[in-house]
N, C-alpha and C positions, 0 to 999 in steps of 0.2 A: 372452529377453534380446535387446535391439535390437543390431544391428551398429552399429559406430561411425558410418558414413555415415548410416544411418537415424536415429541419435540426433542427429547434427548437423542433419540436415534438419528433424527435429521441433522443434529449438530455434530455427530460423531463420524461423519463421512465427508468425502469430497463433495462439494456443492454440485449438484446435478442441474442447477439452474432454477430450482424451485425455492431456494432460500435467498431472501433479500440481504442487502448489506446490513441493515439494522438488525435483522434476525441473526446475523453472523457475529455480532459484537457481544462478547461475553460479560462485559462490565457495564451496568446501566449508566454510570457516570460518564463513561467514554462515549456511549451512544448519545447522551444528552449534549455533551460538548460538541460532538461532530454535527448533530442536528442544528445547534445554535450557530456554529461556524458557517455551515452551509446555507443558512437563511441569509447570511450577509455577504458571502464571498463565493463565487463560482468559478474563479479563474485558475484554480490549482487542480492537481490530480492527486488523489489519495494513493500513498505508497506505504510501505512499512507493515507492521503487524496487523493492522485492521484490514489492509488489502489482502495480505497473505491469508488471513483467517476467512475472508469472504470466499476464496476459491477452494481452500482446503478445510481443515478442521478449525473452528474458531479458537482463538487463543486469548489468554487473559492479559492482553496488552493494556497498559495503563496510560498510553498517550496516543496522539494522532499525528501522523506525518504527512505533510502536504508539499508537493513539488510544484514549483512555479517555473514558467518559461524563462523569465529573467528576474534579476534582483529587483528591478523597478516594478515588477508586477506584485511583489509582496506588499500587502497593505502596511501602512505606518501605524494605524490604529484600527481596532475592531471593536465595535460596541458589544459590551458584555464580557470582554476579555481585557486583561492587562498585559502589557509587554513586560516580560521578565528578563529578556536578553535579546540581542540582535536577531537571533533565529528562533525565538519562541514567544508564545503568548500563553497565558494561563486563564482558563475559563473561570470567571468570577464565582459562579454558583457551585461548581463541582471541584475546582482546582485542578482539573485535568489539563495537562500541557499539550499544546498544539505546536509542533515543531514545523517551521517553514523553511524550505531550502530552495536554492536556485542552482543551476549548473556550476557556477563558480564556487558555491559553498561546499559542494561535495566532489569537486574536481572531475566532472564528467562533461562530455562534449555537448554543445547546443544541438548538434544533429541527433544525438541519442535522446535528448529530452524532447525534441520535436517528435521523434518516433514514438516515445512514450505517450505523448498527447494524442498523436494520430491514431493510436491503437487502443486508447482508453474506452471503457464502456461506462454506462450509467446505470446505477441502481439506487433507488430511493432518492433520486435527484443529485447524487454525488458521482463525480467522475472518478473512476477507479482504474489504475494502471492494469493492463492485461497481464496474464500469467507470463507471457513472453517478455514483456517490458520489465516486470519485476525481476525475472531472472537476469536480464541484460543489466539492470541496475546493480543487482547483487554481485555479478561477475566483476564489476568495476572495482569493488573493494575486497571481496572474497575473504572475509574473516570466518572463523570456525562456525559461528552460528549462521552465517550466510549459506553455508553448505546445506544445512538442514532445511532452510527455507527453499533453496533451489530444488532439493529432492522432493519436498512437498508440492512444488509447482509442477515438476515433471510428472508426479503421480496423478495430476489432474488430467493428463493427456492433452493439454492445450498449449504446450510450449513449442513454438516454431520460431527460431531465431533468424530465419532468412529475412533479409531486408533490414536487420538491425545493424548499425555501424559498430561492429565489434572487431577487436584485434584478433590475430591468429592465436595469441596466448589465451584470450577469453574463450574462444571456441575450443581450444585444446583443454582448458580447465573444465569447461562444460562437459565435454566428452568423457573426461576422466571421472568426473562426478557421476555421470550416468553409468559408466562401467563399474565403478566401485560400490555404489550405494543403491542403485535401482535394479 
């Protein structure tokens, strides 16, 4: 068992591969909701704040984001969760929201989503988008907070966008972010 200081030190750096996904989630209720979701459904890939926090420094995200290959892969009902809207479930016990998205929901190509799935890794039984896949997804929308997430992923040293179906503009945006912020 890690002593408290060692635990805090482990959380305050880029994941060197010794920190599991569940150790990377800062809010216990989010961890519980993700564990319960994962017991029931394994067809999606974790994206969003929990995935970013796994590779970089954990963050106090209060929801879970899951990407599915197609709209039809998204479950209609999930035991222990109630549907709150077409793209979200709420964990009955913790009230943590699980957002569920497909390519059509977030206006990205099926080819990119397939690459996200193909490059996903597994920690604690959960499929997690790779750093490269997270950057590729963030480049599709590229809002102000996405830039910070992209910089955090670049800092892991694990971003290689070769083979990802990205536009020239996406690549130019990525290179500009690297030049300006890294």
